[in-house]
C-alpha positions as CSV (number, residue, x, y, z in Angstrom):
1,M,-0.3,0.1,-0.3
2,I,1.7,3.8,-1.0
3,I,1.3,5.5,1.8
4,P,1.2,9.5,0.4
5,W,4.0,11.3,1.8
6,Q,1.7,15.3,1.7
7,N,-0.4,13.2,4.5
8,L,2.7,12.8,6.8
9,D,3.6,15.1,9.3
10,S,7.4,16.7,8.5
11,Q,8.8,15.8,11.2
12,T,7.3,11.9,10.4
13,L,8.3,12.2,6.8
14,D,11.9,13.3,7.5
15,N,11.9,10.0,10.2
16,I,10.9,7.7,8.3
17,I,13.6,9.1,5.0
18,E,16.3,9.2,7.7
19,H,15.8,6.0,8.5
20,F,16.0,4.4,4.8
21,V,18.4,6.7,4.4
22,L,21.0,5.8,7.4
23,R,20.1,2.1,6.5
24,E,23.7,-0.4,5.7
25,G,23.8,-1.3,1.9
26,T,22.1,2.2,0.7
27,D,23.2,3.0,-2.2
28,Y,24.4,6.6,-3.4
29,G,26.9,6.3,-6.0
30,L,30.9,6.2,-6.0
31,Q,31.0,9.4,-3.9
32,E,29.5,9.5,0.3
33,K,27.3,12.2,0.9
34,S,26.0,13.6,3.8
35,L,23.4,12.8,5.4
36,Q,21.5,15.9,5.1
37,E,22.4,15.2,1.2
38,K,20.9,12.0,0.8
39,V,17.4,12.5,2.7
40,T,17.7,15.7,0.7
41,Q,18.1,13.2,-2.9
42,V,15.3,10.5,-1.5
43,K,12.8,13.7,-0.4
44,S,13.5,15.6,-4.2
45,Q,12.1,11.8,-5.3
46,L,9.2,12.1,-3.2
47,I,8.5,15.2,-4.8
48,D,9.7,14.0,-8.3
49,G,6.8,10.9,-8.0
50,T,10.4,8.8,-8.8
51,A,9.5,7.4,-5.6
52,A,7.4,5.6,-3.5
53,I,6.5,4.7,0.7
54,F,5.2,2.0,1.5
55,W,3.4,-0.3,3.9
56,S,4.1,-3.6,4.1
57,E,0.4,-4.7,6.0
58,L,2.2,-8.1,5.9
59,H,6.1,-6.8,7.9
60,Q,4.5,-4.7,9.2
61,T,7.3,-2.0,7.7
62,V,7.7,1.2,5.3
63,D,10.4,0.7,2.3
64,I,10.4,3.4,0.6
65,K,11.0,3.0,-3.3
66,L,11.6,3.2,-6.8
67,V,8.6,4.0,-9.5
68,K,8.2,4.1,-12.6
């Protein structure tokens, strides 16, 4: 199920994004980026529709994934 990012409180959205970018194995290319740069990049992807926040009822988890 997709959770519209616009419906989330700004602090909740930031927490979800930070949790996502801090996960081990998240790849941002060859150059290391700061936490704030990573958060800004993911937030931009949510705004332009290239990424979305998903809720898994089965696993009771939230994830951010690229969408086409």
